[in-house]
C-alpha positions as a printed Julia matrix, in Angstrom:
110×3 Matrix{Float64}:
  14.71  -36.71   22.54
  11.4   -34.86   22.16
  12.84  -31.91   24.05
  15.86  -31.81   21.73
  13.7   -31.89   18.6
  11.36  -29.24   19.99
  14.29  -27.03   20.91
  15.83  -27.39   17.43
  12.51  -26.66   15.73
  11.9   -23.54   17.83
  15.43  -22.28   17.16
  15.11  -22.76   13.4
  11.66  -21.15   13.24
  12.83  -18.18   15.31
  15.71  -17.44   12.94
  13.76  -18.01    9.73
  10.94  -15.69   10.88
  13.38  -12.9    11.59
  15.02  -13.2     8.19
  11.69  -13.08    6.33
  10.26  -10.2     8.34
  13.27   -7.91    8.11
  14.79   -8.63    4.72
  15.86   -5.76    2.46
  13.2    -5.38   -0.22
  14.62   -2.29   -1.96
  12.72    0.65   -3.38
   9.27    0.26   -4.91
   8.93    0.94   -8.65
   6.39    3.12  -10.48
   4.39    0.04  -11.45
   4.57   -1.2    -7.85
   3.18    2.11   -6.61
   0.42    1.97   -9.23
  -0.47   -1.57   -8.09
  -0.44   -0.65   -4.39
  -2.51    2.57   -4.61
  -5.83    1.05   -5.74
  -5.56   -1.69   -3.1
  -5.16    1.0    -0.44
  -8.16    2.9    -1.81
 -10.26   -0.27   -1.77
  -9.28   -0.97    1.85
 -10.32    2.57    2.75
 -13.94    1.6     1.93
 -13.89   -0.73    4.93
 -12.7     1.74    7.56
 -10.92    5.04    8.19
  -7.15    4.53    8.28
  -6.45    8.08    9.44
  -5.53    9.56    6.06
  -6.77   12.99    4.97
  -9.44   11.48    2.67
 -11.01    9.51    5.54
 -13.2     6.47    4.93
 -14.42    6.16    1.33
 -17.83    4.88    0.27
 -18.2     1.41   -1.25
 -18.37    2.73   -4.82
 -14.55    2.99   -4.65
 -14.2    -0.82   -4.49
 -14.28   -1.29   -8.26
 -11.11    0.19   -9.77
  -9.9    -0.61  -13.3
  -6.41   -0.08  -14.7
  -7.66    2.83  -16.8
  -8.6     4.67  -13.59
  -5.02    4.71  -12.25
  -2.47    7.34  -13.34
   0.99    8.2   -12.04
   0.49   11.9   -11.26
   3.93   12.75   -9.89
   7.32   11.19   -9.22
   9.27   13.07   -6.58
  12.36   12.58   -4.46
  11.44    9.54   -2.4
   7.77    9.22   -3.37
   5.13    8.7    -6.04
   1.7    10.34   -6.22
  -0.85    8.02   -7.82
  -4.2     9.41   -8.97
  -7.17    7.04   -8.69
 -10.47    8.05  -10.33
 -13.82    6.77   -9.05
 -15.67    4.57  -11.54
 -18.4     6.49  -13.39
 -17.37    9.81  -11.84
 -14.78   12.59  -12.01
 -14.06   12.21   -8.28
 -10.39   11.45   -7.59
  -8.14   10.54   -4.69
  -4.37   10.9    -4.61
  -2.21    8.3    -2.9
   1.3     9.28   -1.8
   3.42    6.12   -1.87
   6.92    6.3    -0.38
   9.77    4.38   -1.98
   9.75    1.85    0.86
   6.17    0.93   -0.1
   4.47    2.68    2.81
   1.61    5.13    2.34
   2.27    8.67    3.51
  -1.23   10.05    2.85
  -4.36    9.72    0.76
  -6.11   12.97   -0.13
  -8.99   14.2    -2.27
  -6.97   17.34   -3.05
  -3.84   17.67   -5.2
  -1.29   18.96   -4.46
  -1.2    17.8    -0.85
């Protein structure tokens, strides 16, 4: 009986995990890109993720809504400009429509 229950539980969990991990989420919106970009910039203060901008210093951790601007909307991507608090320094985050990050650069255009 235990073996039957365990087998059923493993089968159900295997199928439900696959559905959640590979569901179709659709394209990201402008507001979604503008929400994602500052989170990426904040994570870049912890380590270098291999983007053009490299690892950012900890002063990039505090980002307000007024520091985020949609710079460009292109075919299949958004460029979001994030300005450092108390500075004119900017980084540009290229967000693809699937929600992945193509690059983060200190120079615009890429």
